[in-house]
C-alpha positions, 0 to 999 in steps of 0.5 A: 242728076242724082237719084234719092237716098230714099227713106229707109222703109222705101229703100230697104223694101226695094233692095230686099225685093230685088235681092230676094226674087230669084231665090224664091223661085229657086226654092221651087215654090214660085217664080220671082219677078226679075228685072226687066227683060232683055233682047238679042235673039238666040239663033235657036229661037223660032218666032212665035206668030202673033194671034189676030187682034182680040175681039175686045181690042176696039171696045177697050180702046174706046173705053180708054178714050172715054175714061181719059175724057172723064179724067181730063174733065175732072182735072179741068174742074180741080185745077192743075194736078188735082189741086182744088180750084177754090173752096167749092170742092170737086163734087162726087163726079170729080172725085170719082173720075179724077185725082185729088192729092193729099197726105200719102199713106204713112206706110209708103214712107214718102214724108210730108213733102210728097202728096198722093192721090188715088186714080180709079181705072177700069179692071176691063176697059171694054167695060169702063163702068164695070169693076174698078181698081185704083192706082196710087199716084205720088207727086212733088209739085214744080217749085218754080224756083228762079221764076221758071215756067212750069212745063207740066208733069214728068211721070216715071215708071221704074220697070218690072213689070211690077216695079213701084215708082211711088218713090220718084218725087223724092228726087225733088230734095236733091240739088242735082234735080233742082232745074228739072224740079223747078219746071216739072211736077215729079210724078210716080205711081204704083201700076195696077196690082202693084204695092198696097193700093187698089187690089194688089195681085198675089199668086201665093202665100208670101211666107211660102214665097220667101221660104229659105234656104233654097236651092238654085237651078244650077247650070245643068239641072237633071230630069228630077229637078226639071220635073220638080220645077214643072210641077212648081210652075203649074202650081204657081199658075193655078195659084194666080188663077185662084187668087185673082179670079176673073181679073187675072187677064187684065194685067197686060201692057196694053192696060198699063198703057191705057192706065198711063193715058188716063193718068196723063189726062187726070194730071191735066196734061194734054201731052205726056212727058215720061221717063221709063226704065227697063220694062218702062221703056216698052211701056213708053214705046207702046204708048207712043205707038198707040197715042202719038198725038199725046206724046210731048217728051219721052226718055227711054232708059235701058231699052227693052227690044220692042220687036213683037217677035221677041215679046217675051219668050225670045227676050228672056232667052236672049237675056241669059247671054247678056247676064253671062257677059256681065258676070264675066265683067264682075269676075274680071274686076275681082281678078284685077283686085286679087290683092284686096280680096284674094279670090284669084288673079284670073276670072277663072280663078274667081269663078272657082272661088264662087263655086267653092262658096256655092258647094259649101252652102249646098252642104250647109246653108249659111245662117240656116237661111242662105242656100245656093238659091239665095247666093245666086240671087244675091250675085245676079245683082252683080250682073245688074249694078257694078256699084255692088261689086265691092260688097259682093267680092268682100262677102265671098272673101270673108266666107272663104276666110271662115266668116259667113256674116257678110254673106248672110247680111247680103243674101238672107231674105227679109220677111218684112219685104216678103209680101211686096216681093211676092206681089211684084213677082205676081204682077211680073208673071201675069203681065208677061204671060198675058202679053203674048203667046208662049210655047205650051210644050215643055220640049221647046223650053227644054231644048232652047234652054239646054242649048243656051246654057252651054254658052250662058250657064249663069242665069239661063235655067233660073230665068227659064224656070222663073217664066215657066208658069207662062207655059201653063197659064190659065188665061185663054186669050193672050194679047197680040204684041203691039208693032212698036213704031211710027204710023204713016202721017203721024209724026212723033216729037223728039225722043231720047234713048239712053243705054249702057253698051254692056247692059246685061238685063236689056242688051244694047241691041234693044236700044238700037232696035227702038231707035230704028222704030221710033224714027228719025227724030229719036236720039240715042246716048250710049254709055260706052264700055259700061254695063250697069242697068239703069243709066239715068240719075247718078252714075254718069254726069255726061248722060245726065246732062243730055237728059236734063237738057232734053227734058228742059228744052226738048233738044236732043244731042244728035242721032247717035252720041256717046259718053265715056263710062262711069268709073269702075268701083274701087275695091273697098269693104262692106260699107258706104264707100262702095257707093263712092266710085265718083268721089262723093256719096251716091244718091241712086234710085232704088234698083231698076227692076 
């Protein structure tokens, strides 16, 4: 199961967005949207007690049911997946409540074989007939090749929060997805506030967001640097409130789950077949908890720890140790290939080479726009995806030989992607800040991050400053994290979790916790000894075979099974050979965020 080589407009936007995020906040102008969150609780962290359920929780749940019933009725009138039944049309009510698919907006770059539709959902489910927003939905219909029976729609969420899944139907063109595409409509969507549809959320001017060069937080920021970041976090939170107004509090996981419930109904499905990556696993887990009777099959790829005590402050702290481990993996790999890169024959020597580059950029940014912030952002990618290791190592080597061009190509921000990147950051920040209580005093953040940075210096402070707006968040009522898991007397069908044992963004303990909470019919497939974030779809044939079998038959391989790691990348230069670790061109999804 290979993920697509997406059109250039989609791929470049996704990669540029993912590469630019940490650097933007390093400039002190705003926090970027990092990839999903990870687990493992730091011993220094005291659990934050959740607040009582909101007074609006019951009306919002009732509103979601009402909107879902309307969407299901509209789907029944229009036929499967929003294709009008006959020539009479759907009427104004059907168009308002359901999905009608047609050509996708040209700006999305999805091509003629993918259809799109806009789904209206309430800004506030407690007021289902109040202000509305739209989710853009993309679909490639089941091919039915070989006379295969259609099993329904497979809905995908790539994580974030703030990730845009519109590209997902492009896998339909890949031979490795032939069997899944024969049985399923492949459905992606842009969640509320994400991308170009509906009401995209913004917290600051994209040009300011992408300002370069930027300075990285560093391993030991001094008092002045901390004060600057506190001021930037306060300003960012104010910007979110000023730009979003009263809707700012609507960006929550609970509303994302309600939107998914309505989307399922609008697709004409009584039960949801879903695949989520990273934050998408938390979205799916909360959905399974609140709507267990509407779950058909679920794949959780690179699982967030769903323990409500760790949503989200604890998960963010714990992520730093995972990234430190993967940064060490990259340095060990580069040391093994010292003959190719000349960065040093030990991990310590490779770190020293990186520090030389960092010091040089602090004195003079490369190309006038790659400072230490852009450097850190680009090399954080090495803690996510090992397929980027050859290019990152080659760029360091070239810089130390006097050629900064490869590093500039890797790390310089792309102005064309600034608006989408700023939007993804805004949705990420708003969702996490709204989802749960956060410490409101700087002393707690400072104490916990100072302690953690002693053993995990690479990403601790960058992640802290990224999330610091949540300490000053202008939304009065925070959500209570859902206690994910089975409910007495309400069984779940079989579900499948896949995880890499050394994943830094969502450490492996999160997969074990999700397995425990989903009960005896959940199964876990572990890619042993590997750490790339986002396991499904092109990296490991063993993992993909288990996922395909589950989606097609509902069968899981057993409670806990393992796959050997995918091969490490070969030491190659900055070209497409960096994507051929398994001996053939890679066709991966854009980066999980």
